[in-house]
C-alpha positions as CSV (number, residue, x, y, z in Angstrom):
1,M,127.8,36.7,59.9
2,L,126.1,35.8,63.2
3,Q,126.7,32.4,64.6
4,V,123.9,30.9,66.6
5,T,124.6,28.0,68.9
6,S,122.6,24.8,68.4
7,D,121.0,25.3,71.9
8,I,119.6,28.6,70.9
9,A,118.5,27.4,67.5
10,R,116.5,24.6,69.2
11,G,114.9,27.1,71.6
12,A,116.7,25.9,74.8
13,V,116.4,28.2,77.8
14,L,119.7,29.9,78.8
15,L,120.4,30.7,82.4
16,S,123.3,32.8,83.8
17,V,123.6,33.3,87.5
18,N,125.9,35.8,89.3
19,G,126.3,34.8,92.9
20,R,123.0,34.4,94.8
21,Q,121.5,37.8,93.9
22,E,121.2,37.9,90.1
23,A,119.9,35.5,87.4
24,Y,119.5,36.1,83.7
25,I,117.1,34.0,81.7
26,E,117.1,34.0,77.9
27,N,114.8,32.3,75.4
28,Y,111.7,32.1,77.6
29,V,108.2,32.2,76.3
30,R,106.1,33.6,79.1
31,I,106.0,34.4,82.8
32,M,103.9,31.8,84.6
33,D,104.2,32.9,88.3
34,Y,105.6,36.0,89.8
35,T,105.8,36.6,93.6
36,D,108.6,37.8,95.8
37,Q,109.4,34.1,96.6
38,L,108.8,32.4,93.3
39,I,109.4,33.4,89.6
40,R,108.4,30.6,87.2
41,V,108.9,31.0,83.4
42,Q,107.9,28.7,80.5
43,A,110.5,28.0,77.9
44,K,109.9,26.2,74.7
45,H,110.8,22.8,76.1
46,S,110.8,23.2,79.9
47,R,110.0,25.5,82.8
48,V,112.4,27.2,85.1
49,A,111.5,28.1,88.7
50,V,113.6,30.6,90.7
51,L,112.9,30.4,94.4
52,G,114.1,32.8,97.1
53,H,113.3,35.9,99.0
54,R,112.5,39.5,97.9
55,L,112.7,38.3,94.2
56,K,111.8,40.8,91.5
57,I,112.2,41.1,87.8
58,A,114.5,44.0,87.3
59,Y,113.8,44.1,83.5
60,Y,112.4,41.9,80.8
61,T,112.1,41.9,77.0
62,A,110.3,39.5,74.7
63,D,113.0,36.9,75.2
64,E,115.2,37.7,78.2
65,M,114.9,38.9,81.8
66,K,117.0,39.8,84.8
67,I,115.9,38.5,88.3
68,V,117.3,40.1,91.4
69,G,116.9,39.2,95.1
70,W,118.1,36.4,97.3
71,I,118.1,33.2,95.2
72,D,117.8,30.0,97.3
73,E,117.2,27.5,94.5
74,I,116.7,27.1,90.8
75,K,114.6,24.2,89.4
76,Y,114.1,22.9,85.9
77,E,110.7,21.4,85.6
């Protein structure tokens, strides 16, 4: 039986960062902005903005994505 954490059940955005060059975002709803300096996504209850240089989305599915590039800042809005 799968166990789902309460955060995921409530639709919270999950963010994993590996150093300054990779970020994984799960539980997002849509991509709002996408440039090489800003990637902003809408989650169910918040927005997440990844700011940096040479940013790109390496892959995405309906509910997760991998961002690569040089990450300077991550903001919850």
